C-alpha positions in Angstrom: 0.0 0.0 0.0 1.1 3.5 -0.8 0.3 5.0 2.6 2.3 3.9 5.6 1.5 4.2 9.3 1.8 7.6 10.8 3.0 6.2 14.2 5.1 3.2 15.0 3.5 2.6 18.4 6.5 3.7 20.5 5.7 6.5 22.9 7.8 8.7 25.1 7.7 8.7 28.8 6.2 12.1 28.7 3.3 11.0 26.5 2.5 8.1 28.8 2.5 10.5 31.8 0.2 12.9 30.1 -2.2 10.0 29.1 -2.3 8.7 32.6 -3.0 11.7 34.7 -5.0 14.9 34.9 -8.6 15.6 34.1 -10.4 14.9 30.8 -8.5 16.7 28.0 -10.4 19.5 26.6 -11.8 18.7 23.2 -11.5 14.9 23.5 -14.8 13.3 22.4 -16.3 16.7 21.8 -16.4 16.3 18.0 -19.8 17.5 16.7 -21.1 17.8 13.2 -19.2 20.5 11.3 -16.0 20.1 13.4 -13.0 18.1 12.2 -12.7 14.9 14.1 -9.4 13.1 14.9 -9.8 9.4 14.9 -7.2 6.9 16.0 -7.3 3.6 14.0 -5.3 0.9 15.8 -4.0 -2.1 13.9 -2.9 -5.4 15.5 0.5 -4.6 14.1 2.1 -2.5 11.4 3.4 -4.0 8.2 0.5 -6.2 7.5 -1.2 -6.1 4.1 -4.6 -6.6 5.7 -4.2 -3.5 7.9 -2.6 -1.5 5.1 -5.9 -2.1 3.3 -7.8 -1.1 6.5 -5.8 2.1 6.5 -6.7 2.8 2.9 -10.4 2.5 3.7 -10.1 4.6 6.8 -8.5 7.4 4.8 -11.3 7.2 2.2 -14.0 7.6 4.9 -12.1 10.4 6.5 -12.0 12.3 3.3 -15.8 12.1 3.0 -16.2 13.0 6.7 -13.7 15.8 6.8 -11.9 13.9 9.6 -8.2 13.3 10.3 -7.0 9.7 10.7 -4.1 8.7 12.9 -3.3 5.1 11.8 -1.1 3.3 14.2 -0.2 0.1 16.0 2.7 -1.8 17.5 5.4 -3.3 15.4 4.6 -6.8 16.7 1.1 -8.1 17.5 1.1 -7.8 21.3 -1.3 -6.4 23.9 1.6 -4.5 25.5 2.4 -2.8 22.2 -1.2 -1.8 21.7 -1.4 -0.3 25.3 1.6 1.9 24.5 -0.1 3.0 21.2 -3.4 3.7 23.1 -1.6 5.8 25.7 -0.1 7.9 22.8 -3.6 8.4 21.3 -5.1 9.5 24.6 -2.2 11.9 25.1 -3.0 13.4 21.6 -6.7 13.9 22.7 -8.3 12.1 19.8 -12.1 12.2 19.5 -12.4 8.4 18.9 -10.4 5.2 18.8 -11.1 2.1 16.7 -9.0 -0.9 17.6 -8.5 -4.5 16.4 -7.5 -6.1 19.6 -4.5 -8.5 20.1 -6.1 -9.5 23.5 -9.7 -8.9 24.4 -9.1 -8.1 28.1 -5.6 -6.7 28.5 -6.4 -3.4 26.7 -9.6 -2.8 28.6 -8.2 -0.7 31.5 -6.5 1.7 29.1 -9.6 1.9 26.9 -11.7 2.6 30.0 -9.4 5.5 30.8 -9.9 6.8 27.3 -13.7 6.6 27.6 -13.6 8.4 31.0 -11.9 11.2 29.2 -14.7 11.4 26.6 -13.0 9.5 23.8 -15.4 7.2 22.0 -14.1 3.7 21.6 -15.1 0.9 19.2 -13.4 -2.3 18.3 -13.4 -3.8 14.8 -12.2 -7.1 13.3 -11.0 -8.5 16.6 -13.2 -7.6 19.5 -12.4 -5.9 22.8 -14.4 -7.1 25.9 -17.6 -5.2 26.3 -16.3 -3.2 29.3 -13.7 -1.6 27.1 -15.7 -0.3 24.2 -19.0 1.1 23.1 -19.6 -1.3 20.1 -17.8 -3.9 18.1 -18.0 -3.9 14.3 -17.4 -7.4 13.0 -16.5 -7.8 9.3 -18.8 -10.9 9.2 -20.6 -13.1 11.7 -18.5 -15.7 13.5 -21.0 -18.3 12.4 -20.8 -17.4 8.7 -17.0 -17.3 8.8 -16.8 -20.7 10.5 -19.2 -22.2 8.0 -17.3 -20.7 5.1 -13.9 -22.1 6.0 -15.4 -25.5 6.8 -17.1 -25.6 3.4 -13.8 -24.6 1.7 -12.0 -27.5 3.4 -14.7 -29.9 2.3 -14.6 -28.7 -1.3 -10.8 -29.0 -1.5 -10.4 -32.4 0.3 -10.5 -35.3 -2.3 -14.1 -36.3 -2.6 -14.8 -34.4 0.6 -12.7 -36.8 2.7 -9.5 -36.5 4.6 -7.6 -34.9 7.5 -7.7 -31.2 8.0 -5.8 -29.0 10.4 -5.8 -25.3 11.3 -3.1 -22.7 11.5 -4.3 -19.8 13.7 -2.8 -16.6 15.1 -2.4 -16.3 18.9 -4.2 -18.5 21.5 -5.8 -15.3 22.8 -7.0 -13.8 19.5 -10.6 -13.1 20.0 -11.9 -13.3 16.5 -9.8 -16.4 15.4 -10.9 -18.4 18.5 -14.5 -17.6 17.7 -14.1 -18.6 14.1 -12.4 -21.8 15.0 -15.2 -22.7 17.4 -17.8 -22.0 14.7 -15.8 -24.0 12.2 -15.8 -27.0 14.5 -19.6 -26.7 14.9 -19.9 -26.8 11.2 -17.7 -29.8 10.6 -20.4 -32.4 11.3 -22.0 -31.3 8.1 -19.0 -32.9 6.4 -18.6 -36.3 7.9 -15.7 -37.2 5.5 -13.5 -34.6 7.2 -11.3 -35.5 10.2 -10.0 -32.7 12.4 -6.4 -33.3 13.2 -5.8 -30.2 15.4 -4.7 -26.6 15.5 -1.4 -24.8 15.8 -0.6 -21.2 16.5 1.8 -19.1 14.4 1.2 -15.9 16.5 0.6 -13.9 13.3 4.3 -14.2 12.6 5.4 -15.5 9.2 8.4 -17.5 10.4 6.6 -19.2 13.2 3.5 -20.0 11.1 5.9 -21.5 8.5 7.6 -23.7 11.1 4.2 -24.8 12.6 3.0 -25.8 9.1 6.1 -27.9 8.4 5.6 -29.6 11.8 2.0 -30.3 10.9 2.7 -32.1 7.7 5.5 -34.1 9.3 3.2 -35.1 12.1 0.3 -35.9 9.7 1.7 -37.1 6.4 -1.8 -37.9 5.2 -3.1 -34.3 5.8 -5.4 -33.2 3.0 -6.2 -29.6 3.8 -4.7 -26.8 5.9 -7.0 -24.0 6.9 -5.5 -20.8 8.1 -7.6 -18.3 10.0 -4.8 -15.7 9.8 -3.9 -13.6 6.7 -0.2 -14.0 7.8 -0.6 -17.7 8.4 -2.1 -18.6 5.1 0.8 -17.1 3.1 3.3 -18.8 5.4 1.5 -22.1 5.2 1.3 -21.9 1.3 5.1 -21.2 1.2 5.8 -24.2 3.5 3.6 -26.5 1.4 5.3 -25.4 -1.8 8.8 -25.7 -0.3 8.0 -29.2 1.0 7.1 -30.3 -2.5 3.5 -31.0 -1.4 1.7 -28.7 -4.0 -1.5 -30.5 -5.1 -1.3 -33.1 -2.3 -2.0 -30.8 0.6 -4.3 -27.9 -0.2 -4.2 -24.6 1.7 -7.2 -22.4 2.2 -8.7 -20.0 4.8 -8.7 -16.3 5.1 -6.2 -14.1 3.2 -5.5 -11.2 0.9 -5.7 -11.5 -2.9 -2.5 -9.5 -3.5 -0.5 -11.9 -1.2 -2.1 -15.1 -2.5 -2.5 -14.5 -6.2 0.8 -16.4 -7.1 -0.2 -19.4 -4.9 -3.6 -19.5 -6.6 -2.0 -19.6 -10.0 0.3 -22.5 -8.8 -2.6 -24.4 -7.3 -1.2 -24.3 -3.8 -4.2 -22.2 -2.6 -7.0 -23.1 -5.0 -9.6 -20.9 -3.3 -9.8 -18.8 -0.1 -12.1 -16.2 1.5 -11.9 -12.8 3.0 -14.1 -9.8 3.5 -12.9 -6.6 2.0 -10.5 -4.9 4.5 -10.8 -1.6 2.6 -14.5 -1.7 3.3 -13.9 -2.7 6.9 -11.6 0.3 7.5 -14.1 2.6 5.8 -17.0 1.2 7.9 -15.1 1.4 11.2 -14.2 5.0 10.6 -17.8 5.8 9.8 -19.0 4.2 13.1 -16.3 5.9 15.1 -17.1 9.3 13.6 -20.8 9.0 14.3 -20.2 8.0 17.9 -18.0 10.9 18.3 -20.8 13.1 17.0 -23.2 11.6 19.6 -24.9 8.8 17.6 -26.3 6.2 19.9 -26.1 2.7 18.3 -27.0 0.9 21.5 -30.8 1.3 21.1 -30.9 -1.0 18.1 -31.2 1.7 15.4 -29.3 1.5 12.2 -26.0 3.3 11.9 -25.0 4.4 8.4 -21.8 2.9 6.9 -21.7 5.3 4.0 -21.2 3.6 0.7 -21.0 0.2 2.5 -24.6 0.3 3.7 -25.7 0.2 7.3 -25.3 -1.9 10.5 -27.5 -2.5 13.5 -25.8 -3.3 16.8 -27.4 -5.8 19.2 -27.8 -5.6 23.0 -24.1 -6.5 23.4 -23.1 -3.7 21.1 -22.1 -6.1 18.3 -22.9 -5.6 14.6 -21.8 -7.6 11.6 -21.1 -6.5 8.1 -21.3 -9.3 5.5 -20.5 -12.9 4.5 -16.9 -13.6 3.4 -16.3 -13.5 -0.3 -14.7 -16.5 -2.1 -11.6 -15.8 -4.3 -10.2 -18.3 -6.9 -8.7 -18.3 -10.3 -11.7 -16.7 -11.8 -11.4 -13.4 -9.8 -8.2 -13.3 -7.8 -6.3 -11.3 -10.4 -8.9 -8.6 -10.4 -8.9 -8.2 -6.6 -5.2 -8.6 -6.2 -4.8 -5.2 -7.9 -7.0 -3.6 -5.2 -5.8 -5.2 -1.9 
């Protein structure tokens, strides 16, 4: 992506001290219609193609809203790194924060401090515990994602039969744990599939690669690897290709067209799914801006997502966008040019 992160997540001691003391900063959370809002968009980590696409969508929404985006995150996907990032945003007196959480609970105290200072907080993609945010914008429902990846595995297994395994991110990743649970619930629909287990690559390419190699050595009859991580699916595809298993072990799951187009051409990843992260960044920015301007999504009313449509949040403050889209040789080239 052309645009890079404006912050790298490191903060000075002075910034942390400002964030942690004093009364509510004047102006934080006071954005009304007609005033320029400042919205912090927090990624799990910088340098990810998925979050680069989120950044692009956030910038697009900001242009329509007349808002300023501060796109930031830690250099590695840790809760500690996100806490430093959040402290910096609090110190900058932003009007709203939208975060994809590395840990649902660890960031809650910091986000509660932000809310006490009048900053509106939402989570997107990977949820924050309810106590730490107003609403959560999910790119799709957990159930639909689980059903989709289970269906992909069944379609790629020979005659719908064989062992499958999962490469996930971190053991504490809110969204991926939910997707995995829903995938397991969907598997009885495909009695020919045998679930061999799950490994965690921590959203780090090298570790995801090593875990994939270990999987195929432990299960030489493995038919399909499902990755619930956009980092993991690329690493798994490379591992399968390097091990000379292209065509024997199929890789699928959730990933970015621009990162997988080559593996689709080679048949390593015949098909995969993902929502559009550009639309996700756009929608998250729309929701954050409307909350900063005193919208109240907790009463079940629709909140506009601009060109993306609308979302209604339930009693727990959770709203879902859409079903994941399937990419294969028929369309991956087109979308690879976008994200």
